[in-house]
N, C-alpha and C positions, 0 to 999 in steps of 0.2 A: 343535413343539419337544419333544424327548425330556425326560422328567422327570429331575431331578437324582438321581444315584445316592446311595444311602445311604452314610454315612461308612464307609470300609473298616475293618472291625473289627481288622485287623492293622496299622493305620497306626502305632500306637504301639509295636508289637513288631518292626517291620522293622528289621533291623540297619543300622548306619550305614556299612557298607562301601560302596566306590565301584564296585561291579560293575554290569555291564549288566543282569544278571538281577534284581538288587535294584531297580534303577530300573524295570524292566519290571513287576515285581510291584506296586510302589508306584503305577504309572500305570494298571494294568489295570482298577481299578474305574471309571475314567472312559472306558475303551474298551469295557467289557463291554456297555453298551446298544447298541453299534454292531457287535456281533460278526458279524452277517450280512454287513455291508459288508466286514469284515476277511476273511471267508472268500472273498468274491468277489474281493477284491484279491489274496489269496494265490493263488487259482486262476489269475487273469490273469497274475501274475508267473511262475507255473510254465509257462504257455504260452509266454511271452516267452523264458524260459530254454531251453525245448525248441527253439524256432525258432533261437535263437543257436547251439545245439549242432548242429542239423541243416543249417543253411545252408552251412557250410564243407564238410560231407561231400557235399552236393548239387553244390556247385561243383567239388569234386574229381572227382566222377563225370562231370560234363559235359565237363570239360577232358580227362579221361583218354581218353574215346572220340574226342575231336578232331573231332566232327561235330555239326551242328545237330540237336538233339533237342527238338521242340516240347513233348512231354509234360514232360520234365525242366525246360525253361525256364519252362513254366507253373507247375510246382510251386515253382520257385525264386521267381518273382515273387509267387506266392500267399503263400509264407511271409514274404517281405519285407513285403507289405501287412499280413498278420496281426500281425507283430511291431510295425510302426509304429502300427497302429490300437489294438491292445490295450495296447501300451506307453504311448501317450498317455493312454488311459483309466485305466490302473493308476496312473500318476503323478498324474493329477488326483484320482482317488478316494482315493489315499493322503493327498493334501493335505486333501480334504474330511473324511476320517476324523480327521486330526490337528486340524483347526480345530474340528470339532464336539466332540471330547473335551476340547479346551482350553477351550471355552466352559463345559462342565460344571465343570471345575476352577476357572475364574475365579469362577463363581457360588458354588462351595463355599467358596473363600477369602473372598469378600465376605460370605457369611453368617456366617462365624466372626469376621470383622472387626467386623460389626455386633452380634453377640450373644455373643462370647466372654466368659467370666467375668472374666478378667484379661488384657487386651490389652497393658497396659504392661509392657515388658521392656527390659533393657539393650540398647543399640545398635539399638533399633527406633524409628525416627522416621517422621514422616508421609511423607517422600519415599520412604523405603525400603519402606514398606507399599504405596505406590502402585506401585512397581516390581515388587513381588511379584505384583501382579495383571496386570501388562502384560509387561514384558521377561522376567521369570523364567518366566512361563507360556509365553511365546514360545520361550524356549530349550528347554523340555521338549517343546513341540509340534514344533519343528523337528527335534529329535533323534529323536522318534518317526517323523516323516515320512521323515527321511533313512535311518533304520534300515530302514523298510518298503520304500522305493522304491529305495534305492541300496546301503546297507550290506550287508544280508543277501543280496540278489541278487548284489552284487559278489563276496562270498565264494564263493557257488555258481559264479559265472561263472569265477572263477580256478581253482577245482578242476576244473570240467568242461574248460576250455580246456587246462589242463596235462595232463589225462588223455588227451585226444584228440590233443594235439600230439605225443605220444610215438610215435603210430602213423604219423606222416607225416614225410617228409624235410624237412630244414631248409635252405633256401637262399632268401634273400629279397632283394628290392629294393623300396624304398619308392616307391609311386605315389600316396601319400595327400596329397601337398602340394596338389594341385588341390582335393581334397575339403575340406582345411582352409581354403583360401581361400573356398570356397563357404560354409562355416560362419561365417567372420568376417563375410561380407556379410549373411547371415541374422541374425546377432547384432546388427548395427547397426540393422536394420529393426525387429526385435522390441524392442530396448532402449528405443526412444523411447516406445512405449506402456507398457512396463514401468515407466518412471519415473513415469508418471501413476498407475498402479496402486499403486506404492509410496507415493506421496503420499496417495492416498485411504486407504490402510490406516493410515498414521501419523496422519492426521486423526481417523479413527474411534477409534484407540487413545487419542488425547488426550481424547476425549469420555468414554471409559470411566474414564480417570484423574480427570477432573473429578467424576464421580459419586462416586468413592471419596473424593476430597478433601472433598466436601460432607458425606458421612457422618461424616468424622473431625472436621470443624470445627463441626458443629452437633449433637453428641450429646444435649445437654439439650433442644433443640427437638424432636428426633426422639422421644426418650423421653417428654418431657412431653406431646406431642400424639399419641403413638402412630402415628407416621408410618412405622414399620418396613415394613409391607407395601407402602406406596406407593413408598418410596425403593428397596426391593429390586426391585419391578416395573420401576421406571424404569431401574435398572441393567441388568436383564435385557434390556430393549429395546435399550439401547446396546450391550450385549455381542453381541446378534444382528446389529446393524448392522456391528460389527467383523468378525463371522464372514462376512457377505456380502462385505465389502470384501476380506477375506482370500481368499475363493473367487475373486474376480475377478483378484486378483494371482496366485493359484495357477494359473489357466488360462493366463496369460501365461508363467509359469515352465514349465508343461508343454509349451507350444509351443516354448520355447527348448531344452528337453531333447530334444524330438522333432527339432528342427533339427539338434542335434548327432548324433543317431543317423542322421538322413537323410544327413548329410554322409559319415558312415562307409560307409553302404550305397551311396551314389553312387560312392564309391571302389571298392566291390565290383563294381558293374556295369562300371566302367571296367576293372578287372582282368580280368573275364570277357571283355569285348569285345576287349581287347588280346590275351588268350590265344588266342581263336578266330581272330584276324587273323594273329598272328605264328606260331602253331603251336608245336611243340616237345613232346617226350615228357615232360619233367620240369616243365613250367610248371604243370601242374594241381596237383601237390603243393606247389609254391612258393606258389601263390595261396591254397590252403586253409590252409597253415601260417601265412601272413601274417594271415589272419583270426583264427586262434587266438591268435597273438601279440598282435594288437590287443585281443582280449578280455582277456588277462592284464594288459596295460598299463592298460586302462580300469578293470579291477577294482582294481588297485593304486593308481590315482589317486584312487579313491573312498574308500579306507580312511582316509587321514589326515583328510579332511573329516568322515567319519562318527565316528571316534574323538574328534575335537575337539568335535563336537556333543554326543556322549554325555557327555563330561566336563563340559561346561558345564551340561548338564541335571542332572547329579548335584549340582553345586554349587547350582543353583537349587532343586532338590528339597529340600535341607536348609534353605534360606532360607524356602521356602514352609511347611515343617513348623513353623517358629516360630509361624505363625498357625494352621495346621490341627491341630497336636498340642499344642505347648507352652502356647498361650494358654488351653486348657481344663484343662490338667493342673496349673496353678499354684494355690496355695492362697490363699483370701481371709482367712485367720485374722488376718493382721497388717494388713489393709486396713480402714480405717474413715474416717468423715468427719473432716476436720481439726478437732480440738478440739470435736467435736460428738458427743453421746451420743444414740443413737437411742432414743426414748421407748418404754417398755413399755406397750402398749395404745394404741388409737386414740382420738382426740378425737371426740366426737359433737356435732352441732349441731342446733338446731331446724330444721324445714322452712322453705325459702325464706329462709334466714338470710344476711345480709351480714356477713362476719367480716373484721376487719382483723388484720394481723400486723405486729409491729415487733420488731426485734432490736437488740442493742447493736452498737457499731461493729466489734467483733471477730468478729461472726457474719454471714455472708452470708445475706440473706433468702431467696435462691434455694435455698440449702442447706437451710434450715428447711422450705421448701415441698417440696423434693425428699423430705425425710424423711416429710412428711405423705403424699406421693403414693405412696411405695413400701412403707412399713411397716417393721417391726423385724427381719424374717427376712433373713439374709444371702443366701438363695437368690433374693431379689427384686432383687438388685443386681449390676451388673457394673462393672468398672474400665476406663475408656477409655484411649486411648494417652497422654493428658495426665495421667492419674491421677485423673480425676473419677469419682465414683460416680454412676451413673445407673440408672434402672429397667431391669430386663431386659424383653425383649419379652413381652407378654401379662400383665404384672402390673398389677392395678387398671385395667383398660381403661376403666372408667366414670369415671375421674378424669383430667382434663387439666391440664397445667401449662404456663403461658405464661411462659417464663423471660425474664430481662433480656437474655440473649444476642441481640444485634441481627443475626441472620443469617437469610437466606432462601435460595432455591435459584434456579438459572438456568432458571426455568420461568415461564409466564405467571401472572397473578393468578388467572385462572379455574382453572388447573391446581393452584395452591396450595389453593384451596377444595375441588376435587374429590379431593384426596389424603385428605381427611377425610370428605367427603360426596359420593360419586361422582355422584349424580343431582341435585345442586343446580342450580337454574336461574340464568341470568345475571342475571335481575331480582333474585333473592334476594342474589346477590353484590353487586350495586349498592346494595341497601338496607343490607346489613351494612357496606359501606365508608362509606356516609353516616353510619351510627350511630357509627362510631369516628373521624369527621372526615377520611376519605380520599375523600370523594365526588368531588373534583377529579381523582383518578386514573381513575375510571370515565368521567368526561366527556371526558377527553383522547382525541384520535384514537388508535385502537389501544391505548388504555391497558390494556384487559383481555386483549389477545391478544399483546402483545410480551413476550418473555422479560425478566426483571429483571436479567440479567447475573450473572456469577460471584458466588456468595454474596449475591445480591440487591443488588449495589452500585449499581444505578441508583436505588435509593431511599435516603433518609436513614435514620439510626439510628431516629429517632422513627417514621418511616413503616413501617419493617420491623417494629418492635414492635407498632404498631397493627394491621398486617396479620395478625400472629400472633394477636392478641386477637380480631380479626374472624373468623378461621378457627375458633377455639375456640367462638365464639358461634353458629356455624352448626350445632353438634352438639346432641345431647340428653344430654349428660353429667350424671352425678349430682353431681359436684363439679368446680368450676373454680378453679384456683389461679393467681393473677396475680402475677408477680414485680415488682421495683422498676422499672417502666417510666418513661421520661422524662415521659410525660404525667401520671403520678401524683405528680410532684415538686412541682407547683404546684396549689394549691387550686382555682383557677378552671378549669384544664383537667382536673383529676381528677374533680371532682364531676359534670360531665356524663357522663363515662364510667361512673362508679359508678351514676348514675341509669339509664343504658342497661342495665347489667348487672342491676339490680333488675327492670327491665321484662321481661327475658328469663325470669325466674322459674326459675332453676336451683335445684335442691334445696339447694345450698350453694355459696357463692362466698367464697373467701378472697383478700383483696386486700392487697398491701403498702401500709401507711399511712406516708406520708412527711411529712405535715403534721398538725398538731393538729386542724385543721378536718375533715380526712378521718377521723381517728380518732374524733372526736366524732360523725360521721355513721354510724358502724358500729353494727350491733346488738350485736356482741360484739367484743372485742379479744383477741388472743393475744400474750403477751410471751414470746418464745422466746430463751432464753439457751443457752449451750453445754451446760448440764446439765439444763435443765428447760423446760417449757412451762406457763405460767399463763394461764388464760382468765377473762374477766369483761368487764363494760362498761368503757368508757374512764374514767368517773368512779370506778368501784370500784377499778380498778388504780392510779389516781392517789392514792387514799387509802391503799390497802393495801400498795403496793410503792414504797419510796423509790427503788429503782433505775429503775423505770418513770418516776417523776416527774423524776428527774435526767436521764434520757435526753432528754426533751422540752426541758428547759432548755438542754442542751448543743447542741441543734440550731439555736439562735438565734444562730449565729456568722456573721460576714461575711468577705468578702475585699475587697481594694482595688478598689472600683468607684466611679467618679465619677458620681453620680446627678444632679448639678446640670444636666447636659445636657438633662434632661427638663423643666426649668422648674418644679420643685416645691420648695416651701419646705423648710427644713432639718428642721422637726419631722416632716413627712410622709416625708422621706427615711429617717429612722430606722425607720419602719414598713415602708417598701418593701424594706429590706435583708432582712427575714424572708421576702420573696417571691422572692428571687433563687434560681435553680436552677442548680447546677453541672453542666456537661456536658463530656465529653472526646471528642475526635475524633482519629483517626489520619490520616496523610498520605494525601491523595486523597479523604477522606470529604466528602460533600456535607452542608453544615450546613443550608442551605435552598436552594430552587430557584426560578427565575423562574416565575411563575404559581401558586405555592402561596399559601395565605392569609397575609397580612401581620399576624400576630398576636403577634409578640414582637420585642424588640430584644436584640441580642447585644453583650456587653461582653467584649473580649479580655483574658484574664489572662496567658496565656503562648502562645508560638507566633505564627504568621502566617497570615492568611486572605486568599485571593485573591477579589476581587469581579469577576464577569463580567457583561456585559450584551450583549444582542443588538442589532446595529445595523440600519439600515433595509434592508440587503440580506439580513438573516436570518443573518448570521455572528456567532457568539459571540466576544467579544473581552474581554481583561483591561482593566479600567478603574481598578483600585486594588488596593493591598496594605495590609492593616490589621495593625498590631502591637499589643503589650500597651499598655493604656491607652486604646485607641481603641474605638469602637463601630460596629456596622453593623446593617443591617436598616432598610429604608425603612418605618418604623412608621406604620401608618394606624390611627387610633382609631375609624374607622367599620367595623363588621363587614361582611365580604364583600369588602373591598379585597384585591388580590393583589400579590405581589412583582413588582418590575420588574427584578430582578437575581438572580444566583445567587452563593452564597458557598461556597467550597471550601477546606478546610484544606490548605495547601501544606507543612505539617510538623505534628508532633504538637502539638495545641492543647488548652488548658483555657479554657473560656469560662463566663460566667454570663449567664443569660437572664432577661428579665422580660416577663411576658405583657401583652397589651393591656388585659385586664380589670383587672390589678393597677395598671397605670399610670393607667387611667381612674378607678379608685377613689381612688388617691392624689391626683389632681388635684381631686377633689370632696370630699376629706377623709373618705372612707368606708371606709378600710382596716380599721378596727376594727368595722365593721358586719358583719352576717351576709350571706351570699350573696343571700338574698331581698331584704333592705333595699337592697343595692347595685343589684340588678336593677330595683327599683321606681324608684329615683332616676334610673338610666340611661334607663329608659323615659320618664319625665316629661321629661328633658332632650331626648330625641330628638323626642317627639311633642307636647310642650307640656302645659298643664294637662289632666288626665284625670279622669274620674269613676271610682268604684270598679268599676263594670261594665266600663268601657273597660280598666282595668288588668287585670281578670281575663281579658279576651280577649287582651291582649298577653302575659300570663303564664299561658297556658292549661295549661302543664305543672306549675304550682305549685299546691299545695292552697289552697283558699280560706281555710282557717283560718290557714295560714302567712302569706298576704297580709294578712289582717286584723290579725294580731299584729304584723307588721313595720310596717304603717302606724301602728298605735298607738304603737309605740316611736319612730318617726320624728317623729310629731307631738308626743309628750311631750318630746322633746329639742329641738324647735324646728327640726329639719332641713328640714321641709316645713310648709306652712301648710294 
């Protein structure tokens, strides 16, 4: 693959006139790497034009003498073969040249889409950005190919034919109808295979569009995890596939064009044979003149198509310049985080420190984390199509940000990990998935090797977020920033993840704290408002900041959820309300799937949820539709139990979920206990009376001092004997 050409320095200075020369100057930087091919094609076209000019004169000479001349006939046939052979090669190589240069233009547009300082512009939306990479580039490419293979040669053909026609007498009769019928028959045969080639090219073009859409829908994930090189390389591979499909299509088109030429030259042979058979002194001039007339007509027929193609390419050129030129020329002076002041100076943390971050309701935690990841300089930021500020490529590459944005890519799980750590082993991928609670994906048949679907929609929102977290844990980053993931919204699911992050021994980890228990487990806490960032321990901030204290009090709100279905007394229900996690799902989103851990129950607040189950024949069927006020999730209180059904949102839904751990604690009256106390009681209930040594074996991941302290509290309160 030829390297991408440098951005043309005159791109911004080229005039906006609609001339062919202006378009040619604009497109030349992408043709320049292939100028040797261009010279070869030009030389071939010159030979074809020479043959087209000499063949009628040779015909006139043969017919003028009125006798069989083997040397002249050999020369005529040789020129016909040369014209056909070189003509097909020049048409095909014109297409190759246009496709290769178009690939460079596509990669240049994609690079600016991924890294432009300000991509957001009026009248520029996702679909139009995609079309600039596909159909608009195609328009320019087709115009270049048409100009090289038909338009410019057509002009020369007209001039030459008119010049030579004047030296011959003009009397004509058309004998080309037979040749036209032959061409129609040839067109029908080639057309069938051309349909297949067209379909393949459209399919490859759609794949290119999908890569572009992924880059536009997941800018925070790409910037946060520094996926720019991987996503750009993935796009390049798909662009090359499109180029190969275009080459196959171009070969069929070249055959079709050659068929048209062959039909005309078959007519030529018929004219010569008729002349030699019928004789006549004036027939030689008539036949030669007819060939020149045919050359003029063919040249005139090409001109409208060529002009239309060039005009379409000029329009597409200006649309493409919105990304190539205007996106980098716009100013960022008026662009800033919505309601957020970038702090002056960076926060510093002790080594191997676990830091929590919390924000008021009017500040997105991911925005605060993005500020920490990028710094205060405007050069570190770029504006996406939706107006989001994200890190520019190459900024703070040792800091990774796992955003809340629940998006992945249409690639396998292993490919996701290799985007960050190219040499990672499959066993390491499996271990990381187990660490974040996704081990069942690795154990499923082809779970690591099947693509995840567009935007990763084969996974649930929670699974996609956990996958991004596992990817970041595979690196050796100096700082890891974790956004408000669903798994962090519940204490019992958050604490195991936080423990796993601690064991990874990152120099610094900043985690969004969504519960008071998580905040209390942090070494330090950051309270990020729209104008400041304060740091201290959870206890210090509770004492020193009234806003911080009020924030935690305001989070103890509830929604209309009937907890009586759990069989828990009313006093315990009040405590369970604080453990409810609010989740939102769009139409078609999977809430949970059959075979996943049965670790939470879902209460529907708004919208409808479809319940699907697999019957004995292996076919998945709808078994129920749940509306507001209902609950779903075949809750199993024993760890390791799996779902027997799949839940899918059939319209936009708001649900509240409650984890198995929280319900178990509620049933045993332990919601107000620490996590260690709850685990001790759960272990005793499962295994029966246990000694201290047996408990330490069952809770091997808990410090012995914590076990001793928890046992003392449980005994003093009379919870255990």
